N, C-alpha and C positions, 0 to 999 in steps of 0.2 A: 715055174711061174711065181711072180711075187703075189703076196696076199692081197695087195691093193692095186687097183687100176689107177686110181688117183690118190696121191699122197702129198699133200701140201702142208708145210710146217713153218710156222712163224712168219707167214707171208706179210710183207709190207709193200705198199705202193703209194706214192704221192705224186702230185702234179703241181706245176707252177701256173698260177693264173695271175698275170700281171706281176706284181711284186710279192704276192702271197703264195705260200706253199700250202696246199691242201692235202691232208693225209686221207686218201680215199679208202685204203685198207690197212689195218694196223694189227700185227701179231695174230693173224688168222691161221688156224690149223684145221684141216679136214682130210680124212682118209676114207675112201670108198672102195669096196670090193667090186669086181666086175658084176654087171647086171643089176645094180641098184637103181631105184627111181627116186630122185631127189628134187624137191621143190625149194627154191631160194626166194624168200620174201623179205620185205622191209620197206620203209618209207623211201620216197625219192631222196637221193643223195646219201643213202645209207651205206653204199659201197658194193651192193650186190652185182651191179652190171660190171664194175671194175673187176670184181672177183671172177665173174664168168669170162671176161677177157683174158685174165691170167690162166684160168683153167683151159681155155681154148688156144693158149700159146699165141694170142694176138698181141700180148704185151708181156714185158719181162718184169720180174720181181726186182724191187730195190734192195730187199733183204729177205732172208728166209731160204727155203729149199722146196723144190717141186720135183717129185718123182712121178713120171708117167710110165706105167708098165715097168716100174723099177729103174727107169733111166733118168738121170739127172738133167732136167730140161735147161737149167741155167748154164750148162756147159755146151749146149747146142749152138751151132752157127745159124745164121739166117736161113741158109739153104736147107739145113737139117730140120729147122722148125717148119719151113714151108712144106717139106716132104711129109713130116709128121701130120700136119694139119690136113693135107690132101688125102692121106691114106687112113688115118686112125681117128679123126675127129670130124663129125658132121655138124653143120650149123643150120638152124632154122630161125628165121627172123619174123618179126611182126609184120613187116611190109612185103613179105614174100620174096622180093628181089629177083623176080623172073625177067628174062629178056623178052620184051613185048613183041618183037617181030620174029621170034623163033618159035617153032612148034614145041609143044610140051615134051615130046619124046626127046627132042634135041636139047631142051633145057635140062632135062634130067641127065642126059648123056654127057653134058659138057665137062664135068670133072674128070671123066675117063679120057677125054680128048687130051687133057693136060698130062695125063699119065702115059700117053702114047698108045692107048688101046685102039685097035682097028675099028673103023666105022661100023662094020656089020656087027661086031661083038658088042660095042658100046650101045648100039641101038637095041640089040637083043636084051641086054641087061636092063636098060632103061624101060623097055616095053614090059618086061616081067615085073618090075617094081610098080609101074603104073597100073598094071593089072591087080597087083596086091593091094593097092590103095583105092581100088574101085574105079579106075579111069581107063580101062582097056579100050573103051569105045571112043576115046577122045584123043588118041595119039597125035593126030594131025591138026588138032585145034591149037589156037594161039591163046596166051593167057587172058586177053581181053574178051575171049569167048566163054570164059569160065566164071563161076561164082567165086566169092572170096574163100569159101571152104574148099572148093575144088583147087584153087590156086595154092592154098596151104598144103593140100595133099601132094601136089606136084613138088612143092618145096621140100616136103618131108622125103619124098622119093629121091629127089636130087641129093639130099643129105645122106641117104642110105646107100647110094649106088656104088660107093667105093668100099663098102663093108666095114664101116667104122666101129671102133670099140665103144665110143661114147657119142651121144647125140646131145648137143647143147642148144637149147631153145630160149630165145629172149622174147618174152611176152607173145608166145605163138598164137594166142587167142584174142589178142588185144583189138584186132579189127573185125572180129567175128561176132555174130549174134549168139544167144545162149544155146540154141539147138545145135548150131554148127560147132560151137565150142565143145559141147559134150561129145560130138562125133569125133572131133580131132583128138580130144583127150583119151577117148577109147582106143583110137588108133595108136597113140603113144604107148598106152598100156599093153596093147597087143605086141608091138615091136619090142617092148621091154621084156614081157613074159615069154613070148614065143621065140624070139631071136636072141635073147640074152644081151641086148644092147643096153648099156648104162644110159639112162636119160637124166639130164639135169636141166631144169627149166627155171627161169625167172618169171615171177608173176606178182601182180598186186592183188589178185583175186583169191580169197580164201577157198572158194568152192573149186577153183582150179588146183590150188596147192593140195587139196584133200585127196586128189588122185594119186599122189606120191606116197611112198612108204616112209620116206625120211623128210623131215621138215626142218630147214635151216633158216633162221631169222637174223638179218643184219640190222644193226643200229650204230650209227657214228663210226662206221668202218670196222666194226667188230661183230663176231658172232655172239648173239645173246641167248639164242635157243638152238639146240641141235638134238632132235629127238626122233626116234623111230616109233611109228604108231600105225595101227591098221588103216589101210587106204579105203577111200569111199568105194563101196561095191559098184560094179559097172551097172549102168542103167539098162 
């Protein structure tokens, strides 16, 4: 096994906006072993979301190298990247991105359907994860019957159902009140510590970033702070 789950070296990524080229990420390097909890912060436009897209294999590097579990991502085909995302990377979004007319158990089971898992087995796995996140009594409910915090728990369960090595979360508490945000962050911490899943999240909130053991700060497309420090004790 490689020493690092994520190993990105000299990453550069730019976009064209009209006639202008914007350097979103410039010469960024970061290596993380399995099971680390990372918070990525920085002002709007600093490059943190672009960096997370690169980590999640949603976008390709213009320059640099990215090794995921020791494999060179830049050499992957589109189908290989899609397969990697579906099996090894889980995504959690600020807006939950749940199917409104689908029960929560089927929302969670959806990624397994794309993998060809039989319906009974995917519902079994989805039900087990919903029980783990405290929603065992809500399997037949639809997203609009749940609170924001409950919907985010469903989204986290959906991200975990394929057994990913890393969970990427983009502003996962942005739509939640303080009490619910604390509950969600405690859940992330449990997933990280008990299941050994690497968690990397983007946040604007220092109190949310404090839950992580590693703090990475972006500014103008570059990492300006990368430090390991004690995480905030669970409440």
